[in-house]
C-alpha positions in Angstrom: 0.1 0.1 0.1 1.2 3.4 -0.8 2.0 5.7 2.2 2.6 9.3 1.9 2.0 10.9 5.0 1.2 14.6 6.1 1.9 13.9 9.8 5.5 13.6 10.0 6.5 10.7 12.5 3.3 8.7 12.0 3.7 5.5 9.9 1.6 4.4 7.5 0.9 1.0 9.6 0.0 3.3 12.8 -2.8 4.9 10.5 -4.0 1.8 9.2 -4.3 0.2 12.7 -5.9 3.6 13.9 -8.6 3.1 10.9 -9.4 -0.5 12.2 -9.4 0.6 15.6 -12.2 2.6 14.7 -14.4 -0.3 14.3 -13.2 -2.1 17.9 -16.2 -0.8 19.7 -18.6 0.0 16.8 -21.1 -2.6 15.8 -22.5 -0.7 13.0 -20.8 0.3 9.7 -19.1 3.8 9.5 -18.8 6.6 6.9 -15.6 8.1 6.1 -16.0 11.0 8.2 -16.6 9.0 11.3 -13.5 7.0 10.5 -11.4 10.1 9.8 -12.4 11.5 13.0 -11.9 8.5 15.2 -8.3 7.7 13.6 -7.3 11.2 13.9 -6.4 11.4 10.3 -7.0 13.9 7.2 -10.0 12.7 5.3 -7.9 12.7 2.1 -5.8 10.2 3.8 -8.5 8.2 5.5 -10.2 8.1 1.8 -7.0 6.9 0.2 -6.2 4.2 2.8 -9.7 3.0 3.4 -10.1 2.4 -0.4 -6.9 0.3 -0.2 -8.1 -1.8 2.7 -11.4 -2.4 0.8 -9.5 -3.6 -2.4 -7.5 -5.9 0.0 -10.7 -7.4 1.5 -9.7 -5.9 4.9 -12.8 -3.6 4.8 -16.0 -3.6 2.9 -18.8 -1.5 1.8 -22.3 -1.8 2.5 -25.3 -1.1 0.1 -25.6 2.6 1.4 -21.8 3.3 1.3 -21.2 2.6 4.7 -17.7 0.9 5.6 -17.4 -2.2 7.8 -14.9 -4.9 8.5 -14.2 -7.3 5.6 -14.3 -10.9 5.6 -11.0 -11.5 4.9 -10.0 -9.7 8.4 -12.5 -12.1 10.0 -10.8 -15.1 8.6 -7.7 -14.2 9.4 -8.8 -13.2 13.0 -10.1 -16.8 13.2 -6.5 -18.1 13.6 -6.0 -15.8 16.6 -5.9 -18.0 19.7 -7.3 -21.4 17.9 -5.1 -23.7 20.0 -6.6 -22.5 23.3 -10.1 -22.1 21.9 -10.3 -25.2 20.0 -8.9 -27.2 23.1 -11.0 -25.6 25.6 -14.2 -25.2 23.6 -15.7 -28.6 24.5 -15.1 -28.0 28.4 -16.7 -24.5 28.0 -19.5 -26.1 26.6 -19.6 -28.8 29.4 -19.5 -26.1 31.9 -22.7 -24.4 30.4 -24.1 -27.8 30.1 -23.9 -28.6 33.5 -24.8 -25.0 34.9 -27.2 -23.6 32.4 -25.5 -20.4 32.7 -23.4 -18.3 30.2 -19.8 -19.7 30.5 -16.7 -17.9 29.1 -12.8 -18.2 29.0 -10.8 -15.2 29.2 -6.9 -14.3 29.1 -5.1 -11.3 30.2 -4.3 -8.8 27.2 -2.4 -6.0 28.8 -4.6 -4.3 31.0 -7.7 -5.9 29.6 -9.5 -9.5 30.1 -9.7 -10.7 26.3 -12.9 -12.9 26.0 -11.6 -16.0 23.9 -14.8 -18.2 23.9 -18.5 -17.8 25.4 -21.3 -20.2 25.5 -24.5 -18.2 26.0 -27.8 -19.4 27.6 -31.2 -18.7 26.6 -31.6 -16.6 30.0 -32.0 -12.8 29.4 -28.8 -11.1 30.5 -27.1 -8.0 29.5 -24.2 -9.1 27.2 -21.2 -6.8 28.2 -18.7 -8.4 25.9 -18.3 -11.2 23.0 -15.8 -13.3 21.7 -12.8 -11.4 20.8 -13.9 -8.3 23.3 -12.1 -6.6 26.0 -13.2 -5.5 29.4 -11.0 -4.2 32.1 -9.6 -6.4 34.5 -10.7 -5.2 37.5 -14.6 -5.1 36.5 -14.9 -8.8 35.6 -14.8 -11.9 37.6 -12.6 -13.5 35.0 -10.1 -10.7 35.1 -10.2 -10.3 38.9 -9.2 -14.1 39.1 -6.3 -13.3 36.5 -5.2 -10.3 38.9 -5.3 -12.3 41.7 -3.5 -15.4 40.9 -1.0 -13.8 38.7 2.6 -12.9 40.0 2.4 -10.0 42.5 4.1 -7.4 40.1 1.3 -7.6 37.7 -1.4 -6.7 40.4 0.8 -3.9 41.9 1.2 -2.6 38.4 -2.3 -2.8 37.7 -3.4 -0.9 40.7 -1.1 2.0 39.9 -3.3 3.0 37.2 -6.6 4.9 37.2 -9.3 2.3 38.0 -12.4 3.2 35.7 -16.1 2.5 37.2 -18.3 0.9 34.5 -21.2 1.0 36.8 -21.7 2.6 40.7 -20.9 -1.0 41.8 -17.5 -1.3 40.0 -14.9 -1.5 42.7 -12.6 1.5 41.6 -10.6 2.0 44.9 -7.2 0.5 44.6 -6.9 -0.4 48.2 -10.2 -1.9 48.5 -9.6 -4.0 45.3 -6.3 -5.1 46.7 -8.1 -6.5 49.5 -10.9 -8.0 47.4 -8.0 -9.6 45.0 -6.3 -10.9 48.3 -9.4 -12.5 49.5 -9.8 -14.1 45.9 -6.4 -15.5 46.1 -7.2 -16.9 49.8 -10.5 -18.4 48.6 -9.4 -19.7 45.3 -12.2 -17.8 42.8 -13.5 -14.4 42.2 -16.8 -12.7 41.9 -18.4 -9.7 40.9 -21.9 -8.0 41.6 -23.2 -5.7 39.0 -19.5 -4.1 38.0 -19.9 -4.2 34.3 -23.6 -4.3 33.6 -26.4 -3.8 36.0 -28.6 -7.2 36.4 -25.7 -9.4 36.3 -23.2 -11.2 38.5 -20.2 -13.3 37.6 -17.9 -16.0 39.4 -14.6 -17.0 38.0 -11.7 -19.6 38.7 -7.9 -19.5 37.2 -6.8 -22.1 35.0 -3.2 -23.1 35.4 -0.9 -24.4 32.9 2.1 -26.6 34.1 2.0 -24.6 37.5 1.8 -21.3 35.9 -1.7 -19.2 35.4 -2.6 -19.7 32.0 -6.4 -18.2 31.8 -9.5 -18.0 33.7 -12.9 -19.5 33.3 -16.2 -18.4 34.8 -19.9 -18.1 34.9 -22.1 -14.7 34.1 -25.4 -14.9 36.2 -28.5 -12.9 36.5 -28.4 -10.9 39.8 -32.0 -12.7 40.6 -30.0 -16.0 40.7 -26.8 -14.9 42.1 -27.1 -15.3 45.9 -25.9 -18.8 45.9 -23.3 -18.5 42.8 -20.6 -20.4 45.1 -22.8 -23.6 44.5 -21.1 -23.7 40.8 -17.4 -23.6 42.1 -17.2 -27.7 42.3 -18.0 -27.7 38.4 -15.7 -24.7 37.7 -12.7 -26.2 39.5 -13.4 -29.5 37.6 -13.4 -27.8 34.2 -10.2 -25.9 35.2 -8.6 -28.8 35.9 -9.9 -30.5 32.7 -8.4 -27.5 30.6 -5.3 -27.6 32.5 -4.8 -31.4 31.6 -5.8 -30.8 28.0 -3.4 -28.1 27.2 -0.4 -29.3 29.5 1.5 -30.6 26.3 1.3 -27.2 24.5 4.0 -24.9 25.6 2.3 -21.7 27.2 4.0 -19.4 25.1 2.4 -21.2 22.1 -0.9 -21.5 23.9 -0.9 -17.7 24.8 1.8 -15.8 23.1 0.0 -15.1 19.6 -2.9 -13.7 21.6 -1.3 -11.7 24.4 -1.3 -8.2 23.8 1.3 -5.7 25.1 2.8 -6.3 28.6 1.2 -4.4 31.6 0.8 -0.5 30.9 2.4 1.2 33.8 2.2 4.8 34.3 5.8 6.4 34.4 7.3 3.1 33.5 8.5 2.4 29.9 7.1 -0.3 28.1 
């Protein structure tokens, strides 16, 4: 792709990534002006690069002229995390079958919980994320399980950054969150109560890989049914052990490396 720049110091690659990032939180087609604004690019540059991405199948045009992600990008993205997802999927499905609750598997992607797989139930619960979506570690049970059972420096680094509240119930005080994570490590599981979406709670346990934390697995439960969600712990622990056993022959770096994002972002520290 050609790449003249009207912004010295900004590479063509960074511009393309900025364009693609415009679709990260949007579930609808965008017009060129919206993409230009989201990517912080001149409209002419956006027009040229979007045209090239459409030609390559990375983006596509809708019938009314909007721009959306293309099938080629979707096909490429299916290879992301395939080993972990394909190996763990039968167990995530088993978790759903045994509990009847939305089941999900996540890893740490920088400061976020990245959802590798989810199985939805028929119960009406607010869907805060999707496969490939990310949420702050401190607001989700799978994220809290990752923080609680990671090396101490991961928790320490995370607590140095501002903790954004997603609802009035999100634990955003670092001292309180540290205490909660310490309890989670002691108890062997993490929970949330309406910290991402009102009306939903969650519970999660870590999944180890040859003695090291690999990922976490959890359930999302309607608040009306969450009073005794700890009753699901035996099933969660059992599924965690089965995933650990099924992935033990795969090096952790191979299992997670291709889908792990940048290391923990710490204010004031080079990354």
